[in-house]
C-alpha atoms as a printed R data frame, in Angstrom:
    type eleno elety resid chain resno       x       y       z
1   ATOM     1    CA   MET     A     1 109.292 146.271 147.413
2   ATOM     2    CA   LEU     A     2 109.339 145.232 143.732
3   ATOM     3    CA   HIS     A     3 106.913 142.391 144.473
4   ATOM     4    CA   ARG     A     4 104.471 144.812 146.115
5   ATOM     5    CA   LEU     A     5 104.683 147.221 143.187
6   ATOM     6    CA   LEU     A     6 104.051 144.449 140.666
7   ATOM     7    CA   TYR     A     7 101.117 143.146 142.685
8   ATOM     8    CA   ARG     A     8  99.652 146.631 142.947
9   ATOM     9    CA   ARG     A     9  99.894 146.910 139.181
10  ATOM    10    CA   LYS     A    10  98.258 143.489 138.758
11  ATOM    11    CA   ARG     A    11  95.356 144.597 140.933
12  ATOM    12    CA   ARG     A    12  94.614 147.323 138.394
13  ATOM    13    CA   ASP     A    13  94.327 144.770 135.571
14  ATOM    14    CA   ARG     A    14  90.629 144.190 134.970
15  ATOM    15    CA   TRP     A    15  91.200 140.851 133.196
16  ATOM    16    CA   TRP     A    16  93.267 139.503 136.104
17  ATOM    17    CA   ARG     A    17  90.533 140.493 138.552
18  ATOM    18    CA   PHE     A    18  87.947 138.769 136.373
19  ATOM    19    CA   LEU     A    19  90.000 135.564 136.291
20  ATOM    20    CA   VAL     A    20  90.327 135.578 140.091
21  ATOM    21    CA   LEU     A    21  86.558 135.972 140.503
22  ATOM    22    CA   LYS     A    22  85.908 133.380 137.826
23  ATOM    23    CA   ASP     A    23  88.122 130.902 139.690
24  ATOM    24    CA   ALA     A    24  86.196 131.523 142.916
25  ATOM    25    CA   TYR     A    25  82.909 131.071 141.068
26  ATOM    26    CA   ILE     A    26  83.953 127.794 139.444
27  ATOM    27    CA   ARG     A    27  85.207 126.414 142.750
28  ATOM    28    CA   ASP     A    28  81.897 127.196 144.403
29  ATOM    29    CA   GLU     A    29  79.672 125.887 141.609
30  ATOM    30    CA   ASN     A    30  81.598 122.585 141.617
31  ATOM    31    CA   GLY     A    31  81.775 122.285 145.407
32  ATOM    32    CA   PRO     A    32  79.177 121.590 148.092
33  ATOM    33    CA   ALA     A    33  76.037 123.662 147.712
34  ATOM    34    CA   LEU     A    34  76.252 126.993 149.529
35  ATOM    35    CA   THR     A    35  73.635 127.789 152.119
36  ATOM    36    CA   SER     A    36  72.258 131.169 153.101
37  ATOM    37    CA   GLY     A    37  74.890 133.309 154.770
38  ATOM    38    CA   GLN     A    38  77.834 131.577 153.115
39  ATOM    39    CA   HIS     A    39  80.200 133.486 150.846
40  ATOM    40    CA   GLY     A    40  82.091 130.493 149.480
41  ATOM    41    CA   GLY     A    41  85.225 131.582 147.642
42  ATOM    42    CA   LEU     A    42  84.232 135.249 147.454
43  ATOM    43    CA   PRO     A    43  86.268 136.348 150.513
44  ATOM    44    CA   TRP     A    44  89.377 134.704 149.013
45  ATOM    45    CA   ALA     A    45  88.905 136.675 145.787
46  ATOM    46    CA   PHE     A    46  88.010 139.975 147.427
47  ATOM    47    CA   LYS     A    47  90.942 139.734 149.826
48  ATOM    48    CA   ARG     A    48  93.253 139.648 146.795
49  ATOM    49    CA   PHE     A    49  91.597 142.811 145.511
50  ATOM    50    CA   GLY     A    50  91.605 144.555 148.878
51  ATOM    51    CA   TYR     A    51  87.800 144.742 149.101
52  ATOM    52    CA   PRO     A    52  85.520 144.051 152.070
53  ATOM    53    CA   VAL     A    53  82.909 141.289 151.810
54  ATOM    54    CA   PRO     A    54  79.567 142.665 153.020
55  ATOM    55    CA   PRO     A    55  77.237 140.082 154.617
56  ATOM    56    CA   SER     A    56  74.406 141.137 152.299
57  ATOM    57    CA   LEU     A    57  76.361 139.834 149.312
58  ATOM    58    CA   SER     A    58  76.090 136.210 150.447
59  ATOM    59    CA   SER     A    59  72.494 135.759 149.274
60  ATOM    60    CA   PHE     A    60  73.256 137.141 145.837
61  ATOM    61    CA   TRP     A    61  76.432 135.070 145.510
62  ATOM    62    CA   THR     A    62  74.661 131.880 146.618
63  ATOM    63    CA   VAL     A    63  71.978 132.279 143.937
64  ATOM    64    CA   LEU     A    64  74.549 133.267 141.302
65  ATOM    65    CA   VAL     A    65  76.591 130.121 142.018
66  ATOM    66    CA   SER     A    66  73.487 127.928 142.084
67  ATOM    67    CA   ARG     A    67  72.617 128.931 138.534
68  ATOM    68    CA   GLY     A    68  75.909 127.505 137.314
69  ATOM    69    CA   ALA     A    69  75.816 124.445 139.563
70  ATOM    70    CA   ALA     A    70  72.341 123.500 138.275
71  ATOM    71    CA   ARG     A    71  73.719 123.037 134.730
72  ATOM    72    CA   CYS     A    72  70.336 123.974 133.309
73  ATOM    73    CA   PRO     A    73  70.084 123.217 129.583
74  ATOM    74    CA   GLU     A    74  68.021 126.408 129.295
75  ATOM    75    CA   LEU     A    75  67.501 129.251 131.734
76  ATOM    76    CA   THR     A    76  63.942 130.372 132.350
77  ATOM    77    CA   ARG     A    77  62.788 133.938 132.905
78  ATOM    78    CA   GLU     A    78  62.203 133.013 136.563
79  ATOM    79    CA   HIS     A    79  65.872 132.007 136.901
80  ATOM    80    CA   LEU     A    80  66.965 135.399 135.614
81  ATOM    81    CA   GLU     A    81  64.405 137.556 137.410
82  ATOM    82    CA   ASP     A    82  65.206 136.046 140.818
83  ATOM    83    CA   LEU     A    83  68.870 136.857 140.361
84  ATOM    84    CA   GLN     A    84  68.077 140.360 139.125
85  ATOM    85    CA   SER     A    85  65.824 141.126 142.098
86  ATOM    86    CA   ARG     A    86  68.591 140.096 144.496
87  ATOM    87    CA   ALA     A    87  71.023 142.347 142.662
88  ATOM    88    CA   TRP     A    88  68.654 145.315 143.010
89  ATOM    89    CA   GLU     A    89  68.478 144.737 146.779
90  ATOM    90    CA   LEU     A    90  72.221 145.271 147.241
91  ATOM    91    CA   ASP     A    91  73.390 148.487 148.884
92  ATOM    92    CA   PRO     A    92  75.740 150.526 146.624
93  ATOM    93    CA   GLU     A    93  77.743 151.718 149.621
94  ATOM    94    CA   GLU     A    94  78.771 148.220 150.686
95  ATOM    95    CA   LEU     A    95  81.369 147.841 147.936
96  ATOM    96    CA   PRO     A    96  83.818 150.268 146.322
97  ATOM    97    CA   PHE     A    97  83.151 151.351 142.761
98  ATOM    98    CA   MET     A    98  85.679 148.884 141.326
99  ATOM    99    CA   GLY     A    99  84.101 146.052 143.334
100 ATOM   100    CA   TRP     A   100  80.816 146.623 141.536
101 ATOM   101    CA   LEU     A   101  82.572 146.732 138.184
102 ATOM   102    CA   ASP     A   102  84.301 143.432 138.952
103 ATOM   103    CA   LEU     A   103  80.972 141.760 139.736
104 ATOM   104    CA   PHE     A   104  79.516 143.350 136.594
105 ATOM   105    CA   ARG     A   105  82.270 141.777 134.487
106 ATOM   106    CA   LEU     A   106  81.874 138.418 136.185
107 ATOM   107    CA   CYS     A   107  78.175 138.397 135.261
108 ATOM   108    CA   ILE     A   108  79.069 139.335 131.680
109 ATOM   109    CA   GLY     A   109  81.445 136.361 131.626
110 ATOM   110    CA   ILE     A   110  78.821 134.033 133.064
111 ATOM   111    CA   GLY     A   111  76.265 135.310 130.602
112 ATOM   112    CA   PHE     A   112  73.784 137.275 132.755
113 ATOM   113    CA   PHE     A   113  73.678 140.607 130.956
114 ATOM   114    CA   GLU     A   114  70.722 142.269 132.685
115 ATOM   115    CA   THR     A   115  72.071 141.294 136.109
116 ATOM   116    CA   ALA     A   116  75.408 142.741 135.013
117 ATOM   117    CA   ARG     A   117  73.677 146.013 134.136
118 ATOM   118    CA   ILE     A   118  72.149 146.230 137.621
119 ATOM   119    CA   LEU     A   119  75.535 145.709 139.275
120 ATOM   120    CA   ARG     A   120  77.020 148.364 137.017
121 ATOM   121    CA   GLU     A   121  74.263 150.765 138.108
122 ATOM   122    CA   LYS     A   122  75.259 150.077 141.715
123 ATOM   123    CA   GLY     A   123  78.785 151.075 140.767
124 ATOM   124    CA   LEU     A   124  77.616 154.376 139.292
125 ATOM   125    CA   ASP     A   125  75.563 154.977 142.436
126 ATOM   126    CA   ARG     A   126  78.679 154.395 144.528
127 ATOM   127    CA   ALA     A   127  80.674 156.766 142.320
128 ATOM   128    CA   LEU     A   128  78.160 159.533 143.029
129 ATOM   129    CA   VAL     A   129  78.278 158.800 146.756
130 ATOM   130    CA   ASP     A   130  82.071 158.998 146.738
131 ATOM   131    CA   ALA     A   131  82.029 162.307 144.871
132 ATOM   132    CA   GLY     A   132  79.666 163.732 147.502
133 ATOM   133    CA   ALA     A   133  82.271 163.381 150.233
134 ATOM   134    CA   ALA     A   134  84.119 166.506 151.314
135 ATOM   135    CA   THR     A   135  87.408 164.664 150.791
136 ATOM   136    CA   ALA     A   136  86.626 163.549 147.218
137 ATOM   137    CA   GLY     A   137  89.568 163.884 144.854
138 ATOM   138    CA   LEU     A   138  89.782 164.674 141.156
139 ATOM   139    CA   SER     A   139  89.480 161.061 139.982
140 ATOM   140    CA   GLN     A   140  86.320 160.516 142.030
141 ATOM   141    CA   VAL     A   141  84.686 163.723 140.809
142 ATOM   142    CA   THR     A   142  85.636 162.936 137.196
143 ATOM   143    CA   LEU     A   143  84.019 159.510 137.487
144 ATOM   144    CA   ALA     A   144  80.890 161.078 138.957
145 ATOM   145    CA   CYS     A   145  80.801 163.586 136.098
146 ATOM   146    CA   TYR     A   146  80.689 160.718 133.613
147 ATOM   147    CA   ALA     A   147  77.984 158.969 135.681
148 ATOM   148    CA   GLU     A   148  75.812 162.090 135.535
149 ATOM   149    CA   VAL     A   149  76.306 162.306 131.764
150 ATOM   150    CA   GLU     A   150  75.268 158.680 131.233
151 ATOM   151    CA   ARG     A   151  72.181 159.251 133.360
152 ATOM   152    CA   GLU     A   152  71.417 162.386 131.338
153 ATOM   153    CA   ARG     A   153  71.586 164.719 134.354
154 ATOM   154    CA   PHE     A   154  73.521 167.412 132.597
155 ATOM   155    CA   ASP     A   155  73.136 170.240 135.122
156 ATOM   156    CA   GLU     A   156  74.687 167.964 137.727
157 ATOM   157    CA   ALA     A   157  77.431 167.010 135.254
158 ATOM   158    CA   ARG     A   158  78.242 170.700 134.751
159 ATOM   159    CA   SER     A   159  78.500 171.133 138.498
160 ATOM   160    CA   MET     A   160  81.002 168.291 138.539
161 ATOM   161    CA   LEU     A   161  82.957 170.063 135.797
162 ATOM   162    CA   GLU     A   162  83.317 173.105 138.026
163 ATOM   163    CA   ARG     A   163  84.557 170.897 140.838
164 ATOM   164    CA   MET     A   164  87.022 169.234 138.455
165 ATOM   165    CA   ALA     A   165  88.381 172.679 137.618
166 ATOM   166    CA   SER     A   166  88.756 173.572 141.310
167 ATOM   167    CA   LEU     A   167  90.590 170.280 141.946
168 ATOM   168    CA   GLY     A   168  93.211 171.028 139.303
169 ATOM   169    CA   CYS     A   169  92.005 169.208 136.191
170 ATOM   170    CA   GLY     A   170  94.294 170.238 133.332
171 ATOM   171    CA   PRO     A   171  92.896 172.701 130.775
172 ATOM   172    CA   ARG     A   172  93.012 170.238 127.840
173 ATOM   173    CA   ARG     A   173  91.082 167.574 129.700
174 ATOM   174    CA   LEU     A   174  88.708 170.047 131.241
175 ATOM   175    CA   GLU     A   175  87.773 171.539 127.878
176 ATOM   176    CA   GLN     A   176  87.413 168.069 126.372
177 ATOM   177    CA   ALA     A   177  85.066 167.075 129.196
178 ATOM   178    CA   ARG     A   178  83.052 170.280 128.803
179 ATOM   179    CA   TRP     A   179  82.660 169.713 125.085
180 ATOM   180    CA   THR     A   180  81.619 166.083 125.716
181 ATOM   181    CA   VAL     A   181  78.986 167.123 128.263
182 ATOM   182    CA   SER     A   182  77.662 169.696 125.783
183 ATOM   183    CA   LEU     A   183  77.605 167.108 122.996
184 ATOM   184    CA   MET     A   184  75.774 164.485 125.047
185 ATOM   185    CA   SER     A   185  73.252 167.046 126.255
186 ATOM   186    CA   GLY     A   186  72.233 167.697 122.658
187 ATOM   187    CA   GLY     A   187  73.822 171.113 122.410
188 ATOM   188    CA   LYS     A   188  74.908 172.709 119.177
189 ATOM   189    CA   ILE     A   189  78.314 171.380 118.120
190 ATOM   190    CA   ASP     A   190  80.976 174.073 118.204
191 ATOM   191    CA   PRO     A   191  84.091 172.913 116.313
192 ATOM   192    CA   ASP     A   192  86.058 175.885 117.646
193 ATOM   193    CA   ALA     A   193  85.532 174.686 121.227
194 ATOM   194    CA   THR     A   194  87.910 171.772 120.677
195 ATOM   195    CA   GLY     A   195  90.852 173.974 119.756
196 ATOM   196    CA   VAL     A   196  92.395 173.723 123.230
197 ATOM   197    CA   TRP     A   197  92.877 169.975 122.780
198 ATOM   198    CA   ALA     A   198  93.436 169.892 119.009
199 ATOM   199    CA   SER     A   199  96.434 168.170 117.433
200 ATOM   200    CA   SER     A   200  98.495 169.713 114.654
201 ATOM   201    CA   ALA     A   201  96.728 167.538 112.060
202 ATOM   202    CA   ASP     A   202  93.218 168.414 113.236
203 ATOM   203    CA   PRO     A   203  92.627 171.544 111.097
204 ATOM   204    CA   ALA     A   204  93.376 169.717 107.841
205 ATOM   205    CA   PHE     A   205  91.346 166.701 108.925
206 ATOM   206    CA   GLY     A   206  88.514 169.033 109.894
207 ATOM   207    CA   ASP     A   207  88.465 170.458 106.375
208 ATOM   208    CA   THR     A   208  87.758 166.921 105.120
209 ATOM   209    CA   ILE     A   209  84.804 166.496 107.490
210 ATOM   210    CA   ALA     A   210  83.210 169.912 108.021
211 ATOM   211    CA   GLY     A   211  79.758 170.184 106.447
212 ATOM   212    CA   LYS     A   212  80.152 166.886 104.583
213 ATOM   213    CA   ARG     A   213  77.778 163.929 104.287
214 ATOM   214    CA   VAL     A   214  79.750 161.095 105.891
215 ATOM   215    CA   ALA     A   215  79.101 157.356 105.516
216 ATOM   216    CA   LEU     A   216  80.606 155.364 108.385
217 ATOM   217    CA   VAL     A   217  80.749 151.726 107.271
218 ATOM   218    CA   GLY     A   218  81.131 149.057 109.947
219 ATOM   219    CA   PRO     A   219  82.715 145.615 109.636
220 ATOM   220    CA   VAL     A   220  79.610 143.427 109.997
221 ATOM   221    CA   ALA     A   221  79.269 140.936 107.162
222 ATOM   222    CA   THR     A   222  75.980 141.643 105.382
223 ATOM   223    CA   GLU     A   223  74.065 140.830 102.245
224 ATOM   224    CA   VAL     A   224  72.067 144.062 102.304
225 ATOM   225    CA   ILE     A   225  72.816 146.100  99.195
226 ATOM   226    CA   HIS     A   226  73.955 149.549 100.312
227 ATOM   227    CA   GLY     A   227  77.103 149.928  98.204
228 ATOM   228    CA   SER     A   228  75.818 152.518  95.762
229 ATOM   229    CA   GLU     A   229  74.236 154.617  98.532
230 ATOM   230    CA   ILE     A   230  77.477 154.521 100.535
231 ATOM   231    CA   ASP     A   231  79.582 155.647  97.590
232 ATOM   232    CA   GLN     A   232  77.310 158.634  96.970
233 ATOM   233    CA   HIS     A   233  78.365 160.264 100.253
234 ATOM   234    CA   ASP     A   234  80.938 163.050 100.299
235 ATOM   235    CA   VAL     A   235  83.236 161.072 102.601
236 ATOM   236    CA   VAL     A   236  83.374 157.307 103.214
237 ATOM   237    CA   VAL     A   237  84.922 156.071 106.461
238 ATOM   238    CA   LYS     A   238  85.851 152.447 107.187
239 ATOM   239    CA   PHE     A   239  87.911 150.492 109.690
240 ATOM   240    CA   GLY     A   240  91.219 148.652 109.459
241 ATOM   241    CA   TYR     A   241  91.757 148.965 105.703
242 ATOM   242    CA   ARG     A   242  94.982 147.246 104.647
243 ATOM   243    CA   GLY     A   243  94.804 147.526 100.866
244 ATOM   244    CA   GLY     A   244  93.232 145.660  97.982
245 ATOM   245    CA   ASN     A   245  89.533 144.963  97.612
246 ATOM   246    CA   GLN     A   246  88.856 143.771 101.159
247 ATOM   247    CA   GLY     A   247  86.132 145.953 102.634
248 ATOM   248    CA   ARG     A   248  85.279 147.339  99.212
249 ATOM   249    CA   ASP     A   249  82.518 145.067  98.005
250 ATOM   250    CA   PRO     A   250  80.623 147.324  95.568
251 ATOM   251    CA   ARG     A   251  77.286 145.680  96.462
252 ATOM   252    CA   THR     A   252  77.292 145.795 100.259
253 ATOM   253    CA   GLN     A   253  80.126 148.099 101.368
254 ATOM   254    CA   GLY     A   254  80.789 150.489  98.548
255 ATOM   255    CA   GLU     A   255  84.101 150.723  96.740
256 ATOM   256    CA   ARG     A   256  85.309 154.005  98.193
257 ATOM   257    CA   ILE     A   257  87.478 154.468 101.271
258 ATOM   258    CA   ASP     A   258  88.482 158.031 102.116
259 ATOM   259    CA   ILE     A   259  89.305 157.653 105.808
260 ATOM   260    CA   ALA     A   260  90.304 154.505 107.708
261 ATOM   261    CA   TYR     A   261  90.375 154.221 111.508
262 ATOM   262    CA   TYR     A   262  92.778 151.693 113.047
263 ATOM   263    CA   ASN     A   263  92.958 150.022 116.432
264 ATOM   264    CA   ASN     A   264  96.359 148.854 117.671
265 ATOM   265    CA   THR     A   265  96.099 145.346 116.223
266 ATOM   266    CA   GLN     A   266  95.099 146.666 112.803
267 ATOM   267    CA   ALA     A   267  97.811 149.337 112.895
268 ATOM   268    CA   LYS     A   268 100.483 146.759 113.692
269 ATOM   269    CA   ALA     A   269  99.302 144.497 110.862
270 ATOM   270    CA   LEU     A   270  99.304 147.432 108.443
271 ATOM   271    CA   SER     A   271 102.844 148.427 109.480
272 ATOM   272    CA   ARG     A   272 104.113 144.994 108.432
273 ATOM   273    CA   SER     A   273 102.769 145.411 104.909
274 ATOM   274    CA   ASP     A   274 103.453 147.853 102.093
275 ATOM   275    CA   TYR     A   275 101.770 150.501 104.195
276 ATOM   276    CA   GLU     A   276 102.913 153.514 102.179
277 ATOM   277    CA   ALA     A   277 101.035 152.193  99.153
278 ATOM   278    CA   VAL     A   278  97.913 151.702 101.272
279 ATOM   279    CA   ILE     A   279  98.122 155.087 102.999
280 ATOM   280    CA   SER     A   280  98.644 156.836  99.665
281 ATOM   281    CA   THR     A   281  95.156 155.700  98.560
282 ATOM   282    CA   LEU     A   282  93.527 157.323 101.623
283 ATOM   283    CA   ARG     A   283  92.794 160.910 102.426
284 ATOM   284    CA   TRP     A   284  93.451 160.095 106.107
285 ATOM   285    CA   GLY     A   285  94.459 157.216 108.328
286 ATOM   286    CA   VAL     A   286  93.486 157.731 111.980
287 ATOM   287    CA   PHE     A   287  94.832 155.859 115.025
288 ATOM   288    CA   ASN     A   288  93.030 155.404 118.323
289 ATOM   289    CA   ASN     A   289  96.111 155.946 120.491
290 ATOM   290    CA   ARG     A   290  99.857 156.543 120.492
291 ATOM   291    CA   LYS     A   291 100.729 152.866 120.435
292 ATOM   292    CA   GLY     A   292  99.027 152.485 117.059
293 ATOM   293    CA   SER     A   293 100.630 155.593 115.596
294 ATOM   294    CA   SER     A   294 104.067 154.565 116.882
295 ATOM   295    CA   PHE     A   295 104.334 151.850 114.215
296 ATOM   296    CA   PHE     A   296 104.660 154.523 111.507
297 ATOM   297    CA   PRO     A   297 107.098 157.353 110.710
298 ATOM   298    CA   ASP     A   298 106.068 160.934 111.384
299 ATOM   299    CA   THR     A   299 106.835 161.859 107.781
300 ATOM   300    CA   LEU     A   300 103.544 160.557 106.355
301 ATOM   301    CA   PRO     A   301 101.386 163.701 106.105
302 ATOM   302    CA   ASN     A   302  97.948 162.082 106.086
303 ATOM   303    CA   LEU     A   303  98.200 160.094 109.345
304 ATOM   304    CA   ARG     A   304  96.566 161.400 112.477
305 ATOM   305    CA   LEU     A   305  96.093 160.467 116.136
306 ATOM   306    CA   LEU     A   306  92.673 161.173 117.611
307 ATOM   307    CA   THR     A   307  92.353 162.714 121.068
308 ATOM   308    CA   SER     A   308  91.216 159.875 123.311
309 ATOM   309    CA   LEU     A   309  88.316 160.200 125.744
310 ATOM   310    CA   GLN     A   310  89.403 157.124 127.698
311 ATOM   311    CA   TRP     A   311  90.521 159.103 130.770
312 ATOM   312    CA   PHE     A   312  86.907 160.283 131.230
313 ATOM   313    CA   LEU     A   313  85.362 156.787 131.062
314 ATOM   314    CA   PRO     A   314  84.796 154.331 133.958
315 ATOM   315    CA   ASP     A   315  87.692 151.879 133.522
316 ATOM   316    CA   THR     A   316  86.978 150.966 129.898
317 ATOM   317    CA   HIS     A   317  87.749 151.940 126.289
318 ATOM   318    CA   LEU     A   318  85.522 153.147 123.482
319 ATOM   319    CA   ASN     A   319  85.408 150.685 120.627
320 ATOM   320    CA   ALA     A   320  85.847 151.579 116.968
321 ATOM   321    CA   GLY     A   321  82.403 152.953 116.119
322 ATOM   322    CA   PRO     A   322  81.844 155.361 119.035
323 ATOM   323    CA   ASN     A   323  85.494 156.451 118.874
324 ATOM   324    CA   ALA     A   324  85.177 157.426 115.209
325 ATOM   325    CA   VAL     A   325  81.779 159.077 115.614
326 ATOM   326    CA   ILE     A   326  82.830 161.267 118.538
327 ATOM   327    CA   ASP     A   327  86.086 162.128 116.799
328 ATOM   328    CA   MET     A   328  84.320 163.257 113.611
329 ATOM   329    CA   LEU     A   329  81.602 165.173 115.459
330 ATOM   330    CA   ARG     A   330  84.319 167.527 116.663
331 ATOM   331    CA   PHE     A   331  84.542 168.962 113.149
332 ATOM   332    CA   GLY     A   332  80.898 169.669 112.346
333 ATOM   333    CA   PRO     A   333  79.934 167.128 109.684
334 ATOM   334    CA   GLY     A   334  76.737 167.815 107.778
335 ATOM   335    CA   GLU     A   335  75.549 164.269 108.421
336 ATOM   336    CA   ILE     A   336  76.881 160.940 109.705
337 ATOM   337    CA   ARG     A   337  75.069 157.862 108.445
338 ATOM   338    CA   ILE     A   338  76.102 154.456 109.789
339 ATOM   339    CA   PHE     A   339  76.032 151.239 107.768
340 ATOM   340    CA   ASN     A   340  76.784 147.592 108.490
341 ATOM   341    CA   THR     A   341  76.949 147.660 112.269
342 ATOM   342    CA   ASP     A   342  74.628 146.349 114.963
343 ATOM   343    CA   MET     A   343  76.558 147.121 118.174
344 ATOM   344    CA   MET     A   344  78.095 143.635 118.488
345 ATOM   345    CA   LEU     A   345  74.829 141.700 118.221
346 ATOM   346    CA   SER     A   346  76.341 139.622 115.408
347 ATOM   347    CA   SER     A   347  79.878 138.262 115.502
348 ATOM   348    CA   GLY     A   348  80.553 137.859 111.774
349 ATOM   349    CA   ARG     A   349  82.946 140.285 110.091
350 ATOM   350    CA   PHE     A   350  83.664 140.778 106.404
351 ATOM   351    CA   ALA     A   351  86.517 138.790 104.904
352 ATOM   352    CA   GLY     A   352  89.799 140.639 105.306
353 ATOM   353    CA   TYR     A   353  88.826 142.648 108.359
354 ATOM   354    CA   ARG     A   354  91.082 140.389 110.413
355 ATOM   355    CA   GLN     A   355  94.379 138.704 109.677
356 ATOM   356    CA   PRO     A   356  93.994 135.355 107.861
357 ATOM   357    CA   ASN     A   357  95.403 133.296 110.760
358 ATOM   358    CA   ASP     A   358  93.688 135.146 113.578
359 ATOM   359    CA   LYS     A   359  91.686 133.095 116.049
360 ATOM   360    CA   PRO     A   360  87.945 133.767 116.103
361 ATOM   361    CA   THR     A   361  87.229 136.772 118.295
362 ATOM   362    CA   ASP     A   362  85.880 135.993 121.765
363 ATOM   363    CA   TYR     A   363  83.461 138.887 122.085
364 ATOM   364    CA   THR     A   364  82.631 138.110 125.701
365 ATOM   365    CA   ARG     A   365  86.325 138.451 126.534
366 ATOM   366    CA   SER     A   366  86.354 141.775 124.699
367 ATOM   367    CA   PHE     A   367  83.343 142.968 126.728
368 ATOM   368    CA   ILE     A   368  85.172 142.106 129.962
369 ATOM   369    CA   LYS     A   369  88.711 143.143 129.159
370 ATOM   370    CA   THR     A   370  88.301 146.179 126.949
371 ATOM   371    CA   HIS     A   371  84.883 147.363 125.741
372 ATOM   372    CA   ASP     A   372  81.981 147.655 128.169
373 ATOM   373    CA   PRO     A   373  79.012 146.909 125.852
374 ATOM   374    CA   ILE     A   374  76.563 148.904 127.946
375 ATOM   375    CA   LEU     A   375  78.683 152.040 127.762
376 ATOM   376    CA   GLN     A   376  79.138 151.678 123.989
377 ATOM   377    CA   TYR     A   377  75.396 151.317 123.460
378 ATOM   378    CA   GLN     A   378  74.437 154.127 125.830
379 ATOM   379    CA   ILE     A   379  76.755 156.586 124.118
380 ATOM   380    CA   MET     A   380  75.700 155.672 120.587
381 ATOM   381    CA   ARG     A   381  72.027 155.709 121.452
382 ATOM   382    CA   ARG     A   382  72.337 159.113 123.061
383 ATOM   383    CA   LEU     A   383  74.078 160.509 119.971
384 ATOM   384    CA   TRP     A   384  71.350 158.928 117.834
385 ATOM   385    CA   SER     A   385  68.518 160.321 119.967
386 ATOM   386    CA   CYS     A   386  70.087 163.801 119.780
387 ATOM   387    CA   GLY     A   387  70.047 163.562 115.991
388 ATOM   388    CA   TYR     A   388  73.816 163.589 115.480
389 ATOM   389    CA   ILE     A   389  73.824 160.197 113.728
390 ATOM   390    CA   LYS     A   390  71.433 157.984 111.833
391 ATOM   391    CA   GLY     A   391  71.889 154.693 110.063
392 ATOM   392    CA   ASP     A   392  70.681 151.925 107.845
393 ATOM   393    CA   ASP     A   393  67.595 149.890 108.752
394 ATOM   394    CA   ARG     A   394  69.476 147.490 111.045
395 ATOM   395    CA   PHE     A   395  71.251 150.257 112.947
396 ATOM   396    CA   GLU     A   396  67.973 152.134 113.400
397 ATOM   397    CA   GLU     A   397  66.337 148.927 114.655
398 ATOM   398    CA   VAL     A   398  69.071 148.376 117.255
399 ATOM   399    CA   MET     A   399  68.910 151.973 118.459
400 ATOM   400    CA   ALA     A   400  65.127 151.788 118.781
401 ATOM   401    CA   MET     A   401  65.417 148.729 121.082
402 ATOM   402    CA   GLY     A   402  66.521 150.785 124.057
403 ATOM   403    CA   LEU     A   403  69.008 149.396 126.566
404 ATOM   404    CA   SER     A   404  66.732 146.659 127.956
405 ATOM   405    CA   GLY     A   405  65.846 145.369 124.505
406 ATOM   406    CA   TYR     A   406  69.475 145.535 123.415
407 ATOM   407    CA   LEU     A   407  70.649 143.562 126.456
408 ATOM   408    CA   GLU     A   408  67.956 140.973 125.821
409 ATOM   409    CA   GLU     A   409  69.319 140.498 122.312
410 ATOM   410    CA   LEU     A   410  72.894 140.459 123.615
411 ATOM   411    CA   GLN     A   411  71.830 137.788 126.107
412 ATOM   412    CA   LYS     A   412  70.532 135.672 123.241
413 ATOM   413    CA   ALA     A   413  73.734 136.145 121.253
414 ATOM   414    CA   TYR     A   414  76.334 135.624 124.002
415 ATOM   415    CA   GLY     A   415  74.504 134.835 127.212
416 ATOM   416    CA   ALA     A   416  73.813 131.751 129.257
417 ATOM   417    CA   ASP     A   417  70.247 131.097 128.091
418 ATOM   418    CA   THR     A   418  71.075 127.914 126.197
419 ATOM   419    CA   CYS     A   419  74.678 127.091 127.136
420 ATOM   420    CA   ALA     A   420  76.555 125.851 130.189
421 ATOM   421    CA   LEU     A   421  78.039 128.462 132.489
422 ATOM   422    CA   PHE     A   422  81.825 128.152 132.295
């Protein structure tokens, strides 16, 4: 019984599922060439997940494996377009939603970002099919609600909200989802609408944000001189501040830090330092979840836990930028202007953002295990197109690319164009 429970839990681990698929892929690319109709190691992997293996998947899998087995020093557009066309031909109903997400993450790991996007679209299609069934439960309808939001079909998303209510979605989550749908549809932000899911610290934090010009400064290392402009904002927000002058370069980052957002790793590192001295220099320190806030005593008055949107997302987490933006938009800022971020297109971070002995970040692993890059971009671009946020020249350039242009740049930065696959 215990073994079955542990295995069931393992099946829910997206990184474990990726490693199983990766192993099947490597076996096949190093083995005898697959012919049409062969699935290679895919049935072995899918059996461990509890998925069926549709016959139509064999052609796609054969071509996917052949790209790795060829060991091309550089992939041509023809290589990529052939694989993409085969992905488009797949029927969304032949795999469960999570099966599509697993193939999406495998293609991210291999380095085929546009193919990954197509597989992810198949997953969203399947989510909508599942929600259309008379027997659909709350989790399926919630997932479909998100899918409609991402596809900017907001009337359909509101219909899903009504179904969520009828299926017993709790009032806090339901109101959070309604506010999110309204936000993403470009509606007027109503700070009062978030009161149902507000924390005790939210009113005071809201007073810091409401009507203010906010500079949100990302961690990308840059030589562009924005420091003075940043410091002229009413409120300056940064990430992972642990004291001293790190992240406070007066030329490129500005010297001020009023609010710092922390992920769990940054919160843990801060807790092992003279954190009270650091926190005393801030107006607010904000944690992404309870694990991060648990490292600190409840007695510090200017620490706050944001209300996470993770439950509404398709098996992923928001990363630092979107998390902070959505959190602050709850309180009606006058303006949010973003500096020093390019949505992961560059891997460099300013000195001090990470611990001195940390290993270099594997961003592809982060894309697979934690932060779906397509979701992050889609959300930020929607907020940008609705006029809620704007940014420096680089941020504006990235937003103007659109998803296809962004994925093309992501492919150049992390993809398989000029490197071996696994």
